[in-house]
Structures are given as structure tokens and as C-alpha cells.
N, C-alpha and C positions, 0 to 999 in steps of 0.2 A: 746840357751839363747835368750830371746826376746830382741829386739832392745832397749826398754826402760830400761831393766835390765842392759844391757851393758853400756848404758849411765849413769845410776844411779851408777853403780859400779865405773866407771871412775871418776865421780864427787865426790863420797864418798872417793875414794882413794886420790884424790887431796886435798879435805878438811881435811882428816886425816893427810896428810903430813904437811899441813900448821899448823894445831892444834898441832901436835907433835913438830914441829920446834919452835913454839911460846910458847910451854909448857902450852897450854890452852885446853887440851883434855876434861876435865870435862865441861868447859864453852861451848865448841863447842857441846858436846853431849846434854847439857841442851838446848842450843839455837836451835839446829836442832829439838829437841823434841817439843819445843814451836812452831817453824815454821810449823812442821808437824801437830800439833793440830790446828793451824790457817787454814791450807790448808784443813783439814778434816771437818772444820766447813762449813756448807752448803752455807751460803751467802758469807762469806769471800772467801771460796774456789772457788766458781763460779766466783766471781769478779776477783780474782788473776789468774785464768786460762782462762778467757774470751779472745778470739782473738781480740775483738774490743777495749779493754782497752790498751792504749799505754804502752810499757814496762817500760818507765820512771815512769809513774804513779803507776804501780804495785810495783816498787822498793820503791817509796815514801810511799805507803800504808803499805808495810812490815815494813819499818822503824818506822812508827807510831804505828803499832800493836805490834812491838817487841822492845820497847825502851831500855831495859837493856842488850841487847846482845852485845858482842864485835864488834868493828869496822870491824875486818877481816871477821866476819860472815856476817855483813851487805853487805860488798863488794862481798862476795861469792853469797849471795842471789840476789844481783843486777845483777851479771853475769847470774845467772839462769833466772832472769826476762827478761833481754835483749835478751837471746837466746830462750825465750818462753819454758822454761823447768821447771817452778815452780811446775808442777804436779808431778815431780819426787821427791820432797822433802820428802814425807813419806818413800819412798823406800831408798833414800839416808840416812835418819836418821837410818833406820834399818841396812843398810850395815855398816854405821859408827859405830854403837854400836857393831856389830859383830867384826869389825876390832879392836876396842878398847879392847874387851874381849880377842882376840887373842894376842894383844900387851901385855896385863897384865897377860897372862897365865891363864885366867879364862875359865873353861868349863861351858857350859850351859846344865843343866839337865832338861828335861821335866818330871815332876813328876805328875802322875795321881793318884788320890785318889777317893774313893766313896763319901766322904763328904769334904767340904772345910777344909783346915788346917790353924792353927793359926801360928803366928810368931815363937813361941817356937818349934813347930813341924817342921816348915820350916828350922829352924836353926839346929835342930837335924839331919834331913835328909841330909842337906848340909854338915854337919860335917862328917857324916858316909860315904857319897859319896866321900868327899875330902880325907879321910883316905884310902879308897879303891883305888882311882885313883891317889893319890899323887899330886893332883892339887887342886887349889881353885875352888869351884863349886858354881854357881849361879843357883837358882831354878826358873823355870817357872812352876807354879802350874796350873793344870787342874782338873776338877771334872767330873767323869764319874760313875754314880751310878751303871752301869751294872757290874763293877768289884767286887761289893758286899762289899769289905773291903780290907785292906792292901794297898800296894803301888806298882805302876809300875814306874820305873825310866828309862828314855832313855837318854843316853849321846852319841851323835854321832850315830854310828851304833850299839852300845851295848845297850841291853835291859835287865834290871833286873826286873823280874816279881815276885813280892811277894804278888800278889793279891789273894784273896779268889777264884775268878773265875779261875785264872791260876792254882791254886793248885787243884781245882776240876777237871779241864780239864786234868791235868797230871795224877791224880788218876784214872779218867775214862779210859784214854788210857792204863794205866797199867793193869787195871782190864779186859779190853776187848782184850788185846794182848795175 
């Protein structure tokens, strides 16, 4: 695991513990998402990660850019600024979201389709996967025209291939065996 990943994991776990203890999990998730968006903005990200900008000024800038976030989040971001680790915020936000899903017993399913799916289809797929797995499922949709049609769902290490491409490949293997 890369050094930045280890740091991001530790910061995310600490943030999650504070958010859980203060019962502000959703507020923290939203605030970290906002901070991540700010960091991924070219000009703001460059300023906030610049080694020539004093950490105190970075913390002030974040407070100005994120006025509605909880005080505990501002304090956390201030710690990151003073330790020159603001570049970790997008990774911290991703790890925090994963920890929140685990805490709530939510499985994330990567669903690949040949064309974009609408909210109704997304809900139907999530419902069927939830029934199959016995857990709540959140869908992350991807589009890959090469599957021709159908759906490929991946939950952890399990892959459910209901794509036209997959069916054709399986038929081809049976016919040539």
C-alpha cells in the first residue's frame, strides 16, 4: 500500500470515528465531498497544495470556500492543512464513503451496461441484487458498448455476467468444446 494511501486511510478512520461519535456521518460525508471538489478544482487545488502558501492561510481559505460544513470538519481540515496533507482529501473522502457503506451494511455493486441506465432501471437492478445478496446494494453504473446488451454486475469478487457478449462467449465455448 502506498504511503499516501496509508495516511489517507488513517485520517479517514479518525474522521469516521469523530463523525460516528458526534452522529454527523452524513454531514461529514457531504463536507468531505465538497472539500474534495474544491481540491480537484485546478486553481483552488494548486493554491491549497502549494508549498509556498502558509498552512494557516490554507485553513482560512478552506473555511471561506466551505462555509456550511460542521466545525469539527473545519478543525479536521485545519489539521490536514497544518500537516501539509490537503492533497489527501479526495482519497480520504473515498475511504470515508467506503467506511460509511460498511458501517451501514451497504454493498456497492459496479453495474456495466451497453447504454446508460435511468433511475428506474437502477432501482430495479439494486432491488434484485439486494434480494440475491440479502443486503442493501448501492449501484455504481458504468457504460461499455462492447458488451452489446444486458448487464454485468460486480459485487466484491462476485461477478454476475448477464451480458449479450458473455452469453455469446459461453455459447461459442460450448460449440467448440
